[in-house]
N, C-alpha and C positions, 0 to 999 in steps of 0.2 A: 286403052290407058298406056300401054308401053310404047305406041307407036305413036303418043300424042307429043308433039315437040315445040316449045317457044323459042319466041327470037324478040328477047327484051334487053333494049339498051343496046344491038350488037352483038350478045353474046345467045349462042345457040345453047340451048338446055334439053334433056329431058326428063319431062316428067315425074315418071317414075326412079329414073335414077335420083334426081333431085330429092324425094322425098326420102328415098333410101339411104343415100348419103346426108344428111342433113334433117331428117325428120325422125322419130322414136317409131318402132314398126306398129304401135299400138295407135298412131296418129288416124285421125278419122279422115278415110282418101275423100267422101265427101265433102268433108268441110274443104281439104286443100284443094281439090279438084274445083268445086266451089269460088276457093280463093284467086285465084289464075284466072277464073271466066271472073271473076268481077275486075280484075285488073286489068283485063282486057279488054273489057264487054267497053261499049258504045251506048250501052239502053239506059237511058235515063230513067229508067225505072229502079236503076240501083243509084241509090240517095250517098252523097258522099259518106255521111256517117258509117251506113252499114259497110263500104269501103274500108273506114278505118278500124273499124270493130274485128273484121276479119284480117285485117294487117296487123294490128297491136297483137293479136293471139298467134298466126303465124310466126312473128319476131319471137313471141314467147317462144313455142315451140321449139323455133331454130337454135335460141341461146341453151334450150335446158338438152335439147339432143346434142350441143360441142363443150356440153358440164360447167353453162354458166346458168347461175339460178338466179331467178328475176323473179319478181312479185306485179301482177297487175293490180291495177287499183286507177281508182278514175279521180282521186285527191291524194296527193302524196302526206305521208305521216311520216317526218324522218328525224330518227337521230342520230348523230355522228357518234364518231369511236368516243368522242370524249364526254356524252350526254347532253350536247349544249341545246340550248332550246328548239322544241319542233319547228318545221319546217314545215305549212301547208300551201298545195297549191293545187288547180285542180288540171292543170295543162300538162301532165307528165303521166302517161299512160304505165311505163313499166319503171324500176329502178331498181336496184341489187349493189352488189358489192363483188370482183373479181382480183381479188390478189389484193391489192395496194389500192388499186381506181375504182371508184365509186362513179356508177355509170347510172343517168336518169335518159329517159327515151320517150320522143315523143313524135307519133308515126302520123305522117300526114300524106293523104292524096294529093292535096295541091297545095303548095306552102306558100301563103301571102306575108305581104310585109307585115303587117299585126300582127299573125300569127308568130313572125321570126322575131319581132319586139318581145312581145309576151314572153316568149321562150329565153330569152337573153337576161330578160329580170328575172327569173326564176332561176335560171344558174347562175347570176351574178349573186344571190343570198345566200348558197352553200356551199359548202367547205371549198378550199383550196385546192383538194384532193380530189374534187368531182369533174367532171365531164358531161355534158350535154349532146346527145346525138339526136339530130333531125331526122327522123326517119321518113323516106317517102319514095315512089315507084316512077316520081318523075323528076327532072333536073329544075336546080334551082333558077326563077326568073332572074333578070341582070339586077333588077329594084334590090329583089330579098341580098343578094351576092354583094350588092354596093354598102347595103344595111350593113350586112355580116364584117365585112373589113371596117367598117369604120366604128365597131364594137371594141373598147380594151378590154376585154375577156373573149375574142374571138379566136386565142389560143385553147382556150376551153370546150370549142365549141366543134361537132363534129356534123356535117352535114352529108349522109351516104343513101345509097338506095339499100333497098330491104333485105337483097342479098348479100351486101357487104358488111353487114354490123356484126356479124361475129370475127372478120378480119380486123375490121376497126377495133373493136374492144382490145382481141390482144395485142393489136400496134398498141395502142396506149397503154394499156398493162404493161405492156414489157418497157413504155417507156419510164410509166411511172416505178415499177420496179428499179429500172436505171437511176432514176433518181432517188428513192429510197436506198440504195444500195450505196448511191456514192454518198446523200445525205446521212448516211449509217456510218460510212468511213470518214466522213469531216468531223461527225458526232464523237467516233472512236478515236480518230485525230486530236480532237479537243480534248476531248476525256485525258489523252497520254499526255499530252502537252499538260493538262491542270495539274493533272499528279505527279509528274516533274515540277512544275510551278511550286506544287504543294509539299512536296520532297524537300525541293531546294530553300522553301520558306522553311521549312522544318529546318533544315542543316544550318541556314541563317543564324536562325532564332538561337538556336545551340550555340553558333558561334558567337553570337554578340554577347550571349549571357556567359559564357567562357570569359568573351573578351572583357565584359564590364565587372567579370570575378576578379578576374587577373587585375584588372585599371582599378577596381576597388583598394586590391590587397597593394598595389602600388602604392598608393595615396595615402595610404595606414602608413606601408614601410617609410614614406617618405615624411609625414605627419611627424612618426616617429624618431626621425633621423634630427628633423628638425627642430625639435624639443633635446632632445640630446646635443645637440649642436648649440642650442640656444643655452642648455644648462654648461656646456663645455665652456662657451663662448662667455656667461657671468662669472664661471672661478675663474676663467684666464685675465676677465677685466678687474675682478676683485683681487688675485695675485700680484696686476701690473700697478692696479693703485697702491696695494700696500710695500710693492717694490719702489714706487715712484715715493710715497710717503714716507718709507726708510732711507731713500736717499736723499729725500730732503732732508729730512732731521738731521742723517747724518751732515750732511753737506749745509745746512744750521751750523751744527755742531761744530766743525772744521770753523766754520767762517766765525763762529765766535772765540773758538781757542787763538785762531791767525789775530780777529783784533785784538782779545786780551794780550797775545803776544808783542802784538805791533803797538797797545797801548803801552804794554812793560820798557820795550825797545825805545818808546818814546821819551817813558819819565827816566829810564837809562840815560839816553841823551841829553833829554832835561837839564839832568843833575852833569852830566859830563859839562854839556855847555855851561851851566851856570860855574862849575868850579873851573872852565879853562876863562870864563870872562874874568871872575874873581881873581885866578891866577894875571891877568892881561894885564886888568888894572892895577894890581898889586906892581906888577912889575915897572907900570907905567906911573906910577906914583912916585917924583922925587924926595919926597920926604922919607919912603920906606928904605932903612940900611940894612942893607944886606953885605955881609965880609966875604961870602961865601964866591970865590974863584969863577966857579962855574954861573952861579948865578950871574954874576958879573958881565959875563962873557953871553950868556943867554939873555940878557936887559940889554946887553949894546947891540947882540942879533935883531933883537922885537924892534926895536925903536929906528935900525935901518930898515926895515919891511913893513909890506903890507899890513895891518892888524889882520885880513881875514885870510890871506895867504897863511900868518903865521898861527893861526885857530885851525884852519883847515889843516896845516900841517902836526900840529900837536892833536887833533881827532885821529888823523891816521896815525901817529906815535902810541896813543892810545889803544 
């Protein structure tokens, strides 16, 4: 067996080296040899189902040898990390989780378009952190490749040869790890910003509370000042009113006194005028006998001037 070599898809392999490198030492060499024989056989007595069973077993051992734990099953019963409802399907041969990658594997010796459609439908129902690996020992047909390119979940599908499965799982696990780290950093950044916003919001609430208290204090102070100013204004108005009332009374009193004074002066003037008129009439009376020299002189003067002028002069004299 040590000299047995295979050339698969242009890759020259030593069966012994391949087994020692990729499979556990306790692996059944006869099964592996049988598996290689099945894959390379053109004998029709090997039906496809037998080939796929051996292919599934080989992939399982290949993964285990490289530290990737997988479960063999004909019907998948899968619970995601959030314990969501179970998803069952009969066209998944192996499934498991490596780091943050959930992988689902179907092994086919010949991939038909209908098989690809069923596989795409199964993977579309799985969590977004899962990748479907369609593993075979033959290349994908042109029709199947066109069907895959049209699928909206083609980024979550990997079609590879059986000897590539380990490297592909490592590759996708690395991609998911990077996505997970990036998402983790984004979540941490969002959490940091949320904490900053929370702290800022807390500070603003305190600031708002302080400003509100200051504003209320200022309002109370202004209300107190308004009341005080109103009281002062009321007192000032009362004082002004009293002052005006007193001034009015004083003015009224002075006016009354002035009126009385004018009335007295008017009465005195009337008396003087009456006296003057009487004198004037006496002086102009021809029957009046007056021996006084001055009276004769005054009578002569009065007779020779206007009575109004004479009265005015007498008023001034008196």
